Biotite code that builds the C-alpha atoms (Angstrom):
import biotite.structure as struc

atoms = struc.array([
    struc.Atom([93.324, 34.707, -26.991], chain_id="A", res_id=1, res_name="MET", atom_name="CA", element="C"),
    struc.Atom([92.919, 30.966, -26.352], chain_id="A", res_id=2, res_name="ARG", atom_name="CA", element="C"),
    struc.Atom([89.331, 29.751, -26.282], chain_id="A", res_id=3, res_name="ILE", atom_name="CA", element="C"),
    struc.Atom([88.270, 26.384, -24.877], chain_id="A", res_id=4, res_name="GLY", atom_name="CA", element="C"),
    struc.Atom([85.132, 24.727, -26.239], chain_id="A", res_id=5, res_name="ILE", atom_name="CA", element="C"),
    struc.Atom([83.324, 21.644, -24.908], chain_id="A", res_id=6, res_name="LEU", atom_name="CA", element="C"),
    struc.Atom([80.050, 19.749, -25.250], chain_id="A", res_id=7, res_name="THR", atom_name="CA", element="C"),
    struc.Atom([78.193, 18.157, -22.348], chain_id="A", res_id=8, res_name="GLY", atom_name="CA", element="C"),
    struc.Atom([75.036, 16.166, -21.699], chain_id="A", res_id=9, res_name="GLY", atom_name="CA", element="C"),
    struc.Atom([73.078, 14.408, -24.418], chain_id="A", res_id=10, res_name="GLY", atom_name="CA", element="C"),
    struc.Atom([74.115, 14.518, -28.061], chain_id="A", res_id=11, res_name="ASP", atom_name="CA", element="C"),
    struc.Atom([71.866, 16.303, -30.545], chain_id="A", res_id=12, res_name="VAL", atom_name="CA", element="C"),
    struc.Atom([72.173, 17.204, -34.241], chain_id="A", res_id=13, res_name="PRO", atom_name="CA", element="C"),
    struc.Atom([73.897, 20.550, -34.653], chain_id="A", res_id=14, res_name="GLY", atom_name="CA", element="C"),
    struc.Atom([76.712, 20.143, -32.145], chain_id="A", res_id=15, res_name="LEU", atom_name="CA", element="C"),
    struc.Atom([79.429, 19.653, -34.751], chain_id="A", res_id=16, res_name="ASN", atom_name="CA", element="C"),
    struc.Atom([78.054, 22.534, -36.794], chain_id="A", res_id=17, res_name="ALA", atom_name="CA", element="C"),
    struc.Atom([78.234, 24.706, -33.682], chain_id="A", res_id=18, res_name="CYS", atom_name="CA", element="C"),
    struc.Atom([81.817, 23.641, -32.936], chain_id="A", res_id=19, res_name="ILE", atom_name="CA", element="C"),
    struc.Atom([82.734, 24.417, -36.536], chain_id="A", res_id=20, res_name="LYS", atom_name="CA", element="C"),
    struc.Atom([81.085, 27.847, -36.471], chain_id="A", res_id=21, res_name="ALA", atom_name="CA", element="C"),
    struc.Atom([82.830, 28.870, -33.251], chain_id="A", res_id=22, res_name="VAL", atom_name="CA", element="C"),
    struc.Atom([86.196, 27.606, -34.511], chain_id="A", res_id=23, res_name="THR", atom_name="CA", element="C"),
    struc.Atom([85.986, 29.371, -37.876], chain_id="A", res_id=24, res_name="LEU", atom_name="CA", element="C"),
    struc.Atom([84.880, 32.680, -36.368], chain_id="A", res_id=25, res_name="ARG", atom_name="CA", element="C"),
    struc.Atom([87.554, 32.549, -33.671], chain_id="A", res_id=26, res_name="ALA", atom_name="CA", element="C"),
    struc.Atom([90.239, 31.755, -36.233], chain_id="A", res_id=27, res_name="GLU", atom_name="CA", element="C"),
    struc.Atom([89.079, 34.658, -38.407], chain_id="A", res_id=28, res_name="GLU", atom_name="CA", element="C"),
    struc.Atom([89.512, 36.928, -35.393], chain_id="A", res_id=29, res_name="GLU", atom_name="CA", element="C"),
    struc.Atom([93.025, 35.602, -34.764], chain_id="A", res_id=30, res_name="GLY", atom_name="CA", element="C"),
    struc.Atom([92.253, 33.423, -31.750], chain_id="A", res_id=31, res_name="HIS", atom_name="CA", element="C"),
    struc.Atom([93.315, 29.851, -30.956], chain_id="A", res_id=32, res_name="ASP", atom_name="CA", element="C"),
    struc.Atom([90.651, 27.242, -30.157], chain_id="A", res_id=33, res_name="VAL", atom_name="CA", element="C"),
    struc.Atom([91.225, 24.249, -27.889], chain_id="A", res_id=34, res_name="ILE", atom_name="CA", element="C"),
    struc.Atom([88.648, 21.465, -27.854], chain_id="A", res_id=35, res_name="GLY", atom_name="CA", element="C"),
    struc.Atom([88.070, 19.855, -24.451], chain_id="A", res_id=36, res_name="ILE", atom_name="CA", element="C"),
    struc.Atom([87.100, 16.210, -24.721], chain_id="A", res_id=37, res_name="ARG", atom_name="CA", element="C"),
    struc.Atom([84.163, 14.590, -22.867], chain_id="A", res_id=38, res_name="ARG", atom_name="CA", element="C"),
    struc.Atom([82.669, 17.821, -21.527], chain_id="A", res_id=39, res_name="GLY", atom_name="CA", element="C"),
    struc.Atom([83.634, 18.859, -18.015], chain_id="A", res_id=40, res_name="TRP", atom_name="CA", element="C"),
    struc.Atom([85.190, 15.420, -17.538], chain_id="A", res_id=41, res_name="ALA", atom_name="CA", element="C"),
    struc.Atom([88.043, 16.565, -19.783], chain_id="A", res_id=42, res_name="GLY", atom_name="CA", element="C"),
    struc.Atom([88.976, 19.320, -17.344], chain_id="A", res_id=43, res_name="LEU", atom_name="CA", element="C"),
    struc.Atom([88.396, 17.112, -14.309], chain_id="A", res_id=44, res_name="LEU", atom_name="CA", element="C"),
    struc.Atom([90.562, 14.248, -15.603], chain_id="A", res_id=45, res_name="GLU", atom_name="CA", element="C"),
    struc.Atom([93.310, 16.438, -17.031], chain_id="A", res_id=46, res_name="CYS", atom_name="CA", element="C"),
    struc.Atom([96.527, 16.428, -15.035], chain_id="A", res_id=47, res_name="ASP", atom_name="CA", element="C"),
    struc.Atom([98.276, 19.646, -16.101], chain_id="A", res_id=48, res_name="PRO", atom_name="CA", element="C"),
    struc.Atom([101.628, 18.244, -14.930], chain_id="A", res_id=49, res_name="ASP", atom_name="CA", element="C"),
    struc.Atom([101.347, 15.262, -17.292], chain_id="A", res_id=50, res_name="ASP", atom_name="CA", element="C"),
    struc.Atom([101.710, 16.062, -21.031], chain_id="A", res_id=51, res_name="PRO", atom_name="CA", element="C"),
    struc.Atom([100.080, 12.742, -21.985], chain_id="A", res_id=52, res_name="GLU", atom_name="CA", element="C"),
    struc.Atom([97.051, 13.578, -19.856], chain_id="A", res_id=53, res_name="SER", atom_name="CA", element="C"),
    struc.Atom([96.765, 17.006, -21.462], chain_id="A", res_id=54, res_name="VAL", atom_name="CA", element="C"),
    struc.Atom([96.993, 15.442, -24.942], chain_id="A", res_id=55, res_name="ALA", atom_name="CA", element="C"),
    struc.Atom([94.339, 12.844, -24.075], chain_id="A", res_id=56, res_name="ALA", atom_name="CA", element="C"),
    struc.Atom([91.850, 15.402, -22.820], chain_id="A", res_id=57, res_name="ASN", atom_name="CA", element="C"),
    struc.Atom([92.281, 18.240, -25.318], chain_id="A", res_id=58, res_name="THR", atom_name="CA", element="C"),
    struc.Atom([92.655, 18.746, -29.046], chain_id="A", res_id=59, res_name="MET", atom_name="CA", element="C"),
    struc.Atom([93.615, 21.717, -31.195], chain_id="A", res_id=60, res_name="ASP", atom_name="CA", element="C"),
    struc.Atom([90.821, 22.942, -33.442], chain_id="A", res_id=61, res_name="LEU", atom_name="CA", element="C"),
    struc.Atom([91.276, 24.903, -36.649], chain_id="A", res_id=62, res_name="ASN", atom_name="CA", element="C"),
    struc.Atom([89.634, 25.273, -40.045], chain_id="A", res_id=63, res_name="ALA", atom_name="CA", element="C"),
    struc.Atom([91.283, 22.136, -41.411], chain_id="A", res_id=64, res_name="ALA", atom_name="CA", element="C"),
    struc.Atom([90.197, 19.985, -38.452], chain_id="A", res_id=65, res_name="VAL", atom_name="CA", element="C"),
    struc.Atom([86.551, 21.105, -38.494], chain_id="A", res_id=66, res_name="VAL", atom_name="CA", element="C"),
    struc.Atom([86.145, 21.339, -42.286], chain_id="A", res_id=67, res_name="ARG", atom_name="CA", element="C"),
    struc.Atom([83.844, 18.317, -42.645], chain_id="A", res_id=68, res_name="THR", atom_name="CA", element="C"),
    struc.Atom([82.571, 17.679, -39.115], chain_id="A", res_id=69, res_name="ILE", atom_name="CA", element="C"),
    struc.Atom([79.156, 19.248, -39.788], chain_id="A", res_id=70, res_name="ASP", atom_name="CA", element="C"),
    struc.Atom([78.376, 16.391, -42.178], chain_id="A", res_id=71, res_name="ARG", atom_name="CA", element="C"),
    struc.Atom([77.853, 13.995, -39.264], chain_id="A", res_id=72, res_name="THR", atom_name="CA", element="C"),
    struc.Atom([75.773, 14.062, -36.105], chain_id="A", res_id=73, res_name="GLY", atom_name="CA", element="C"),
    struc.Atom([76.932, 13.865, -32.521], chain_id="A", res_id=74, res_name="GLY", atom_name="CA", element="C"),
    struc.Atom([80.037, 15.709, -31.350], chain_id="A", res_id=75, res_name="THR", atom_name="CA", element="C"),
    struc.Atom([83.667, 15.121, -32.292], chain_id="A", res_id=76, res_name="ILE", atom_name="CA", element="C"),
    struc.Atom([84.630, 16.270, -28.795], chain_id="A", res_id=77, res_name="LEU", atom_name="CA", element="C"),
    struc.Atom([82.478, 13.555, -27.191], chain_id="A", res_id=78, res_name="HIS", atom_name="CA", element="C"),
    struc.Atom([80.414, 14.242, -24.107], chain_id="A", res_id=79, res_name="THR", atom_name="CA", element="C"),
    struc.Atom([79.692, 13.335, -20.491], chain_id="A", res_id=80, res_name="SER", atom_name="CA", element="C"),
    struc.Atom([77.408, 14.366, -17.651], chain_id="A", res_id=81, res_name="ARG", atom_name="CA", element="C"),
    struc.Atom([80.244, 15.002, -15.211], chain_id="A", res_id=82, res_name="THR", atom_name="CA", element="C"),
    struc.Atom([79.855, 17.909, -12.794], chain_id="A", res_id=83, res_name="ASN", atom_name="CA", element="C"),
    struc.Atom([83.266, 18.772, -11.256], chain_id="A", res_id=84, res_name="PRO", atom_name="CA", element="C"),
    struc.Atom([81.518, 20.444, -8.322], chain_id="A", res_id=85, res_name="ALA", atom_name="CA", element="C"),
    struc.Atom([79.913, 17.142, -7.285], chain_id="A", res_id=86, res_name="ASN", atom_name="CA", element="C"),
    struc.Atom([82.231, 14.213, -8.018], chain_id="A", res_id=87, res_name="VAL", atom_name="CA", element="C"),
    struc.Atom([81.611, 10.744, -6.622], chain_id="A", res_id=88, res_name="ARG", atom_name="CA", element="C"),
    struc.Atom([84.620, 8.539, -5.707], chain_id="A", res_id=89, res_name="PRO", atom_name="CA", element="C"),
    struc.Atom([84.017, 6.291, -8.744], chain_id="A", res_id=90, res_name="SER", atom_name="CA", element="C"),
    struc.Atom([84.339, 9.315, -11.055], chain_id="A", res_id=91, res_name="GLU", atom_name="CA", element="C"),
    struc.Atom([87.551, 10.708, -9.625], chain_id="A", res_id=92, res_name="GLU", atom_name="CA", element="C"),
    struc.Atom([90.788, 10.219, -11.586], chain_id="A", res_id=93, res_name="PRO", atom_name="CA", element="C"),
    struc.Atom([93.521, 8.436, -9.598], chain_id="A", res_id=94, res_name="PRO", atom_name="CA", element="C"),
    struc.Atom([95.660, 11.537, -9.083], chain_id="A", res_id=95, res_name="PHE", atom_name="CA", element="C"),
    struc.Atom([92.720, 13.299, -7.387], chain_id="A", res_id=96, res_name="LEU", atom_name="CA", element="C"),
    struc.Atom([91.616, 10.242, -5.429], chain_id="A", res_id=97, res_name="ARG", atom_name="CA", element="C"),
    struc.Atom([94.893, 9.892, -3.508], chain_id="A", res_id=98, res_name="ALA", atom_name="CA", element="C"),
    struc.Atom([94.366, 10.231, 0.221], chain_id="A", res_id=99, res_name="GLY", atom_name="CA", element="C"),
    struc.Atom([90.580, 10.267, -0.063], chain_id="A", res_id=100, res_name="ARG", atom_name="CA", element="C"),
    struc.Atom([88.555, 9.234, 2.964], chain_id="A", res_id=101, res_name="GLU", atom_name="CA", element="C"),
    struc.Atom([84.824, 8.541, 2.962], chain_id="A", res_id=102, res_name="GLY", atom_name="CA", element="C"),
    struc.Atom([82.333, 8.081, 0.136], chain_id="A", res_id=103, res_name="ASP", atom_name="CA", element="C"),
    struc.Atom([80.872, 11.577, -0.035], chain_id="A", res_id=104, res_name="GLU", atom_name="CA", element="C"),
    struc.Atom([80.986, 13.560, -3.275], chain_id="A", res_id=105, res_name="ALA", atom_name="CA", element="C"),
    struc.Atom([83.670, 16.233, -3.486], chain_id="A", res_id=106, res_name="ARG", atom_name="CA", element="C"),
    struc.Atom([83.973, 19.626, -5.143], chain_id="A", res_id=107, res_name="ASP", atom_name="CA", element="C"),
    struc.Atom([86.921, 19.728, -7.555], chain_id="A", res_id=108, res_name="HIS", atom_name="CA", element="C"),
    struc.Atom([86.298, 23.217, -8.904], chain_id="A", res_id=109, res_name="THR", atom_name="CA", element="C"),
    struc.Atom([89.730, 24.399, -7.626], chain_id="A", res_id=110, res_name="PRO", atom_name="CA", element="C"),
    struc.Atom([91.381, 21.681, -9.732], chain_id="A", res_id=111, res_name="HIS", atom_name="CA", element="C"),
    struc.Atom([89.405, 22.726, -12.826], chain_id="A", res_id=112, res_name="VAL", atom_name="CA", element="C"),
    struc.Atom([90.488, 26.339, -12.296], chain_id="A", res_id=113, res_name="LEU", atom_name="CA", element="C"),
    struc.Atom([94.092, 25.158, -12.072], chain_id="A", res_id=114, res_name="ARG", atom_name="CA", element="C"),
    struc.Atom([93.732, 23.240, -15.347], chain_id="A", res_id=115, res_name="VAL", atom_name="CA", element="C"),
    struc.Atom([92.170, 26.249, -17.089], chain_id="A", res_id=116, res_name="ILE", atom_name="CA", element="C"),
    struc.Atom([95.111, 28.362, -15.960], chain_id="A", res_id=117, res_name="GLU", atom_name="CA", element="C"),
    struc.Atom([97.658, 25.721, -17.000], chain_id="A", res_id=118, res_name="ALA", atom_name="CA", element="C"),
    struc.Atom([96.082, 25.445, -20.456], chain_id="A", res_id=119, res_name="LEU", atom_name="CA", element="C"),
    struc.Atom([96.217, 29.251, -20.671], chain_id="A", res_id=120, res_name="LYS", atom_name="CA", element="C"),
    struc.Atom([92.540, 29.445, -21.591], chain_id="A", res_id=121, res_name="LEU", atom_name="CA", element="C"),
    struc.Atom([91.236, 33.004, -21.661], chain_id="A", res_id=122, res_name="ASP", atom_name="CA", element="C"),
    struc.Atom([87.586, 32.021, -22.109], chain_id="A", res_id=123, res_name="ALA", atom_name="CA", element="C"),
    struc.Atom([85.320, 28.968, -22.281], chain_id="A", res_id=124, res_name="LEU", atom_name="CA", element="C"),
    struc.Atom([82.467, 28.147, -24.667], chain_id="A", res_id=125, res_name="VAL", atom_name="CA", element="C"),
    struc.Atom([80.440, 25.296, -23.117], chain_id="A", res_id=126, res_name="PRO", atom_name="CA", element="C"),
    struc.Atom([77.613, 23.850, -25.232], chain_id="A", res_id=127, res_name="ILE", atom_name="CA", element="C"),
    struc.Atom([74.965, 22.112, -23.157], chain_id="A", res_id=128, res_name="GLY", atom_name="CA", element="C"),
    struc.Atom([71.752, 22.159, -21.178], chain_id="A", res_id=129, res_name="GLY", atom_name="CA", element="C"),
    struc.Atom([70.904, 22.913, -17.570], chain_id="A", res_id=130, res_name="ASP", atom_name="CA", element="C"),
    struc.Atom([73.330, 20.392, -16.074], chain_id="A", res_id=131, res_name="ASP", atom_name="CA", element="C"),
    struc.Atom([76.295, 21.437, -18.197], chain_id="A", res_id=132, res_name="THR", atom_name="CA", element="C"),
    struc.Atom([75.632, 25.146, -17.923], chain_id="A", res_id=133, res_name="LEU", atom_name="CA", element="C"),
    struc.Atom([75.119, 25.036, -14.151], chain_id="A", res_id=134, res_name="SER", atom_name="CA", element="C"),
    struc.Atom([78.838, 24.382, -13.760], chain_id="A", res_id=135, res_name="PHE", atom_name="CA", element="C"),
    struc.Atom([79.553, 27.033, -16.387], chain_id="A", res_id=136, res_name="ALA", atom_name="CA", element="C"),
    struc.Atom([77.762, 29.461, -14.073], chain_id="A", res_id=137, res_name="LEU", atom_name="CA", element="C"),
    struc.Atom([79.959, 28.284, -11.207], chain_id="A", res_id=138, res_name="ARG", atom_name="CA", element="C"),
    struc.Atom([83.077, 29.064, -13.248], chain_id="A", res_id=139, res_name="LEU", atom_name="CA", element="C"),
    struc.Atom([81.609, 32.445, -14.177], chain_id="A", res_id=140, res_name="HIS", atom_name="CA", element="C"),
    struc.Atom([81.176, 33.163, -10.474], chain_id="A", res_id=141, res_name="ASP", atom_name="CA", element="C"),
    struc.Atom([84.835, 32.174, -10.004], chain_id="A", res_id=142, res_name="GLU", atom_name="CA", element="C"),
    struc.Atom([85.875, 34.787, -12.564], chain_id="A", res_id=143, res_name="GLY", atom_name="CA", element="C"),
    struc.Atom([86.265, 32.654, -15.696], chain_id="A", res_id=144, res_name="VAL", atom_name="CA", element="C"),
    struc.Atom([84.910, 34.376, -18.847], chain_id="A", res_id=145, res_name="PRO", atom_name="CA", element="C"),
    struc.Atom([82.186, 32.092, -20.218], chain_id="A", res_id=146, res_name="VAL", atom_name="CA", element="C"),
    struc.Atom([79.981, 32.274, -23.326], chain_id="A", res_id=147, res_name="VAL", atom_name="CA", element="C"),
    struc.Atom([77.349, 29.540, -22.966], chain_id="A", res_id=148, res_name="ALA", atom_name="CA", element="C"),
    struc.Atom([75.543, 28.035, -25.959], chain_id="A", res_id=149, res_name="ILE", atom_name="CA", element="C"),
    struc.Atom([72.223, 26.401, -24.961], chain_id="A", res_id=150, res_name="PRO", atom_name="CA", element="C"),
    struc.Atom([71.752, 22.843, -26.192], chain_id="A", res_id=151, res_name="LYS", atom_name="CA", element="C"),
    struc.Atom([68.794, 20.751, -25.105], chain_id="A", res_id=152, res_name="THR", atom_name="CA", element="C"),
    struc.Atom([65.842, 19.114, -26.809], chain_id="A", res_id=153, res_name="MET", atom_name="CA", element="C"),
    struc.Atom([63.594, 20.464, -24.008], chain_id="A", res_id=154, res_name="ASP", atom_name="CA", element="C"),
    struc.Atom([64.235, 24.115, -24.959], chain_id="A", res_id=155, res_name="ASN", atom_name="CA", element="C"),
    struc.Atom([64.237, 24.816, -21.220], chain_id="A", res_id=156, res_name="ASP", atom_name="CA", element="C"),
    struc.Atom([67.436, 26.823, -20.665], chain_id="A", res_id=157, res_name="VAL", atom_name="CA", element="C"),
    struc.Atom([66.491, 29.981, -18.793], chain_id="A", res_id=158, res_name="HIS", atom_name="CA", element="C"),
    struc.Atom([67.058, 33.230, -20.652], chain_id="A", res_id=159, res_name="GLY", atom_name="CA", element="C"),
    struc.Atom([67.026, 31.849, -24.197], chain_id="A", res_id=160, res_name="THR", atom_name="CA", element="C"),
    struc.Atom([64.327, 31.389, -26.827], chain_id="A", res_id=161, res_name="ASP", atom_name="CA", element="C"),
    struc.Atom([65.799, 28.560, -28.867], chain_id="A", res_id=162, res_name="TYR", atom_name="CA", element="C"),
    struc.Atom([68.184, 25.702, -28.079], chain_id="A", res_id=163, res_name="CYS", atom_name="CA", element="C"),
    struc.Atom([70.205, 23.421, -30.351], chain_id="A", res_id=164, res_name="ILE", atom_name="CA", element="C"),
    struc.Atom([68.343, 20.101, -30.635], chain_id="A", res_id=165, res_name="GLY", atom_name="CA", element="C"),
    struc.Atom([64.827, 21.441, -30.064], chain_id="A", res_id=166, res_name="PHE", atom_name="CA", element="C"),
    struc.Atom([63.749, 21.483, -33.718], chain_id="A", res_id=167, res_name="SER", atom_name="CA", element="C"),
    struc.Atom([64.931, 17.882, -34.220], chain_id="A", res_id=168, res_name="THR", atom_name="CA", element="C"),
    struc.Atom([62.967, 16.718, -31.180], chain_id="A", res_id=169, res_name="ALA", atom_name="CA", element="C"),
    struc.Atom([59.828, 18.440, -32.476], chain_id="A", res_id=170, res_name="ILE", atom_name="CA", element="C"),
    struc.Atom([60.229, 17.175, -36.047], chain_id="A", res_id=171, res_name="THR", atom_name="CA", element="C"),
    struc.Atom([60.782, 13.557, -35.040], chain_id="A", res_id=172, res_name="ARG", atom_name="CA", element="C"),
    struc.Atom([57.929, 13.627, -32.512], chain_id="A", res_id=173, res_name="THR", atom_name="CA", element="C"),
    struc.Atom([55.477, 14.958, -35.115], chain_id="A", res_id=174, res_name="VAL", atom_name="CA", element="C"),
    struc.Atom([56.580, 12.311, -37.627], chain_id="A", res_id=175, res_name="ILE", atom_name="CA", element="C"),
    struc.Atom([56.209, 9.596, -34.975], chain_id="A", res_id=176, res_name="PHE", atom_name="CA", element="C"),
    struc.Atom([52.697, 10.774, -34.036], chain_id="A", res_id=177, res_name="ILE", atom_name="CA", element="C"),
    struc.Atom([51.609, 10.820, -37.680], chain_id="A", res_id=178, res_name="HIS", atom_name="CA", element="C"),
    struc.Atom([52.947, 7.278, -38.150], chain_id="A", res_id=179, res_name="GLN", atom_name="CA", element="C"),
    struc.Atom([50.934, 6.087, -35.143], chain_id="A", res_id=180, res_name="LEU", atom_name="CA", element="C"),
    struc.Atom([47.638, 7.342, -36.559], chain_id="A", res_id=181, res_name="ARG", atom_name="CA", element="C"),
    struc.Atom([47.096, 4.387, -38.912], chain_id="A", res_id=182, res_name="THR", atom_name="CA", element="C"),
    struc.Atom([47.695, 1.784, -36.212], chain_id="A", res_id=183, res_name="SER", atom_name="CA", element="C"),
    struc.Atom([45.567, 3.611, -33.647], chain_id="A", res_id=184, res_name="ALA", atom_name="CA", element="C"),
    struc.Atom([42.765, 4.006, -36.199], chain_id="A", res_id=185, res_name="GLY", atom_name="CA", element="C"),
    struc.Atom([42.960, 0.439, -37.487], chain_id="A", res_id=186, res_name="SER", atom_name="CA", element="C"),
    struc.Atom([42.565, -0.988, -33.989], chain_id="A", res_id=187, res_name="HIS", atom_name="CA", element="C"),
    struc.Atom([40.157, 1.709, -32.762], chain_id="A", res_id=188, res_name="GLU", atom_name="CA", element="C"),
    struc.Atom([42.503, 2.584, -29.938], chain_id="A", res_id=189, res_name="ARG", atom_name="CA", element="C"),
    struc.Atom([43.704, 5.696, -28.178], chain_id="A", res_id=190, res_name="ILE", atom_name="CA", element="C"),
    struc.Atom([47.425, 6.304, -28.557], chain_id="A", res_id=191, res_name="ALA", atom_name="CA", element="C"),
    struc.Atom([49.227, 8.041, -25.697], chain_id="A", res_id=192, res_name="VAL", atom_name="CA", element="C"),
    struc.Atom([52.573, 9.571, -26.616], chain_id="A", res_id=193, res_name="VAL", atom_name="CA", element="C"),
    struc.Atom([54.962, 10.724, -23.894], chain_id="A", res_id=194, res_name="GLU", atom_name="CA", element="C"),
    struc.Atom([57.827, 13.016, -24.906], chain_id="A", res_id=195, res_name="VAL", atom_name="CA", element="C"),
    struc.Atom([60.896, 14.036, -22.942], chain_id="A", res_id=196, res_name="PHE", atom_name="CA", element="C"),
    struc.Atom([60.643, 17.322, -21.101], chain_id="A", res_id=197, res_name="GLY", atom_name="CA", element="C"),
    struc.Atom([61.180, 16.947, -17.366], chain_id="A", res_id=198, res_name="ARG", atom_name="CA", element="C"),
    struc.Atom([60.182, 20.389, -15.971], chain_id="A", res_id=199, res_name="TYR", atom_name="CA", element="C"),
    struc.Atom([59.339, 22.001, -19.323], chain_id="A", res_id=200, res_name="SER", atom_name="CA", element="C"),
    struc.Atom([56.344, 21.072, -21.459], chain_id="A", res_id=201, res_name="GLY", atom_name="CA", element="C"),
    struc.Atom([57.333, 23.047, -24.540], chain_id="A", res_id=202, res_name="GLU", atom_name="CA", element="C"),
    struc.Atom([58.345, 19.920, -26.463], chain_id="A", res_id=203, res_name="THR", atom_name="CA", element="C"),
    struc.Atom([54.931, 18.413, -25.735], chain_id="A", res_id=204, res_name="SER", atom_name="CA", element="C"),
    struc.Atom([53.052, 21.643, -26.424], chain_id="A", res_id=205, res_name="LEU", atom_name="CA", element="C"),
    struc.Atom([54.655, 22.450, -29.792], chain_id="A", res_id=206, res_name="VAL", atom_name="CA", element="C"),
    struc.Atom([54.600, 18.818, -30.994], chain_id="A", res_id=207, res_name="SER", atom_name="CA", element="C"),
    struc.Atom([50.932, 18.498, -30.069], chain_id="A", res_id=208, res_name="ALA", atom_name="CA", element="C"),
    struc.Atom([50.060, 21.716, -31.902], chain_id="A", res_id=209, res_name="TYR", atom_name="CA", element="C"),
    struc.Atom([51.930, 20.768, -35.074], chain_id="A", res_id=210, res_name="LEU", atom_name="CA", element="C"),
    struc.Atom([50.680, 17.166, -35.111], chain_id="A", res_id=211, res_name="ALA", atom_name="CA", element="C"),
    struc.Atom([47.070, 18.162, -34.454], chain_id="A", res_id=212, res_name="GLY", atom_name="CA", element="C"),
    struc.Atom([46.536, 15.805, -31.523], chain_id="A", res_id=213, res_name="VAL", atom_name="CA", element="C"),
    struc.Atom([43.218, 15.677, -29.668], chain_id="A", res_id=214, res_name="ASP", atom_name="CA", element="C"),
    struc.Atom([44.520, 16.473, -26.182], chain_id="A", res_id=215, res_name="ARG", atom_name="CA", element="C"),
    struc.Atom([47.830, 17.604, -24.735], chain_id="A", res_id=216, res_name="ALA", atom_name="CA", element="C"),
    struc.Atom([49.117, 17.926, -21.189], chain_id="A", res_id=217, res_name="ILE", atom_name="CA", element="C"),
    struc.Atom([52.249, 19.795, -20.192], chain_id="A", res_id=218, res_name="ILE", atom_name="CA", element="C"),
    struc.Atom([54.331, 19.651, -17.042], chain_id="A", res_id=219, res_name="SER", atom_name="CA", element="C"),
    struc.Atom([53.688, 23.284, -16.034], chain_id="A", res_id=220, res_name="GLU", atom_name="CA", element="C"),
    struc.Atom([49.910, 22.803, -15.783], chain_id="A", res_id=221, res_name="VAL", atom_name="CA", element="C"),
    struc.Atom([48.320, 20.416, -13.216], chain_id="A", res_id=222, res_name="PRO", atom_name="CA", element="C"),
    struc.Atom([45.659, 18.102, -14.628], chain_id="A", res_id=223, res_name="PHE", atom_name="CA", element="C"),
    struc.Atom([42.978, 15.706, -13.435], chain_id="A", res_id=224, res_name="ASP", atom_name="CA", element="C"),
    struc.Atom([43.600, 12.254, -14.925], chain_id="A", res_id=225, res_name="VAL", atom_name="CA", element="C"),
    struc.Atom([39.929, 11.301, -14.555], chain_id="A", res_id=226, res_name="GLU", atom_name="CA", element="C"),
    struc.Atom([38.814, 14.388, -16.477], chain_id="A", res_id=227, res_name="LYS", atom_name="CA", element="C"),
    struc.Atom([41.467, 13.705, -19.119], chain_id="A", res_id=228, res_name="LEU", atom_name="CA", element="C"),
    struc.Atom([40.222, 10.131, -19.536], chain_id="A", res_id=229, res_name="ALA", atom_name="CA", element="C"),
    struc.Atom([36.632, 11.374, -19.866], chain_id="A", res_id=230, res_name="GLN", atom_name="CA", element="C"),
    struc.Atom([37.603, 13.898, -22.553], chain_id="A", res_id=231, res_name="LEU", atom_name="CA", element="C"),
    struc.Atom([39.568, 11.266, -24.467], chain_id="A", res_id=232, res_name="LEU", atom_name="CA", element="C"),
    struc.Atom([36.604, 8.870, -24.501], chain_id="A", res_id=233, res_name="MET", atom_name="CA", element="C"),
    struc.Atom([34.339, 11.672, -25.709], chain_id="A", res_id=234, res_name="GLU", atom_name="CA", element="C"),
    struc.Atom([36.883, 12.406, -28.473], chain_id="A", res_id=235, res_name="ASP", atom_name="CA", element="C"),
    struc.Atom([36.903, 8.744, -29.445], chain_id="A", res_id=236, res_name="LYS", atom_name="CA", element="C"),
    struc.Atom([33.087, 8.467, -29.599], chain_id="A", res_id=237, res_name="ARG", atom_name="CA", element="C"),
    struc.Atom([32.837, 11.672, -31.645], chain_id="A", res_id=238, res_name="ALA", atom_name="CA", element="C"),
    struc.Atom([35.426, 10.518, -34.170], chain_id="A", res_id=239, res_name="ASN", atom_name="CA", element="C"),
    struc.Atom([33.945, 8.613, -37.156], chain_id="A", res_id=240, res_name="PRO", atom_name="CA", element="C"),
    struc.Atom([36.972, 6.304, -37.258], chain_id="A", res_id=241, res_name="SER", atom_name="CA", element="C"),
    struc.Atom([36.763, 5.855, -33.481], chain_id="A", res_id=242, res_name="ARG", atom_name="CA", element="C"),
])
């Protein structure tokens, strides 16, 4: 079996370790692993009729190649936010842009399926968040075997409890909040910390709990800014260090 693996979206600690783990296990089971460079962009920009294009967008992975990659952050496969089902003209490779008319985005899923077949990939292992895995679902619907690995600091991938990158986001947020305490206290100010989360407030909720903040708001729960301000001022007056 030939397994393709790729990383998409933002980079987080743990990606190289994940690539290494998949590669080693697959090799133990007698499978070949092909790394796809720059996420879904690697499949979009790959011209299966051009050997140089195939070489530029893929790389063979084995135990020797991945032996030390977990010692560094980021991803050796690089990443992008390309979605082959919604490609703007500026993102299209020249061989797909030929004969294009208009500026509307186009769906190049058929091309990606052709590349997967040309590379003789039996299954894909995409590592990413909602954006990356949404196209993985599209390929699943098209009949491509997919094993998705959730990766996002928000921890907001449906159907999973824990995503690669979440613990780092929490740890660094808690450290940052603790470091702000001295400045906020010295100047008798209220510090407002906003963390990334978009539609999910779990990063905010867990960081607030671990850092022992006075008040926390999360995206899933509506709030009254006037009431929040009143509570914060009451907190400040009740705190001996103000």
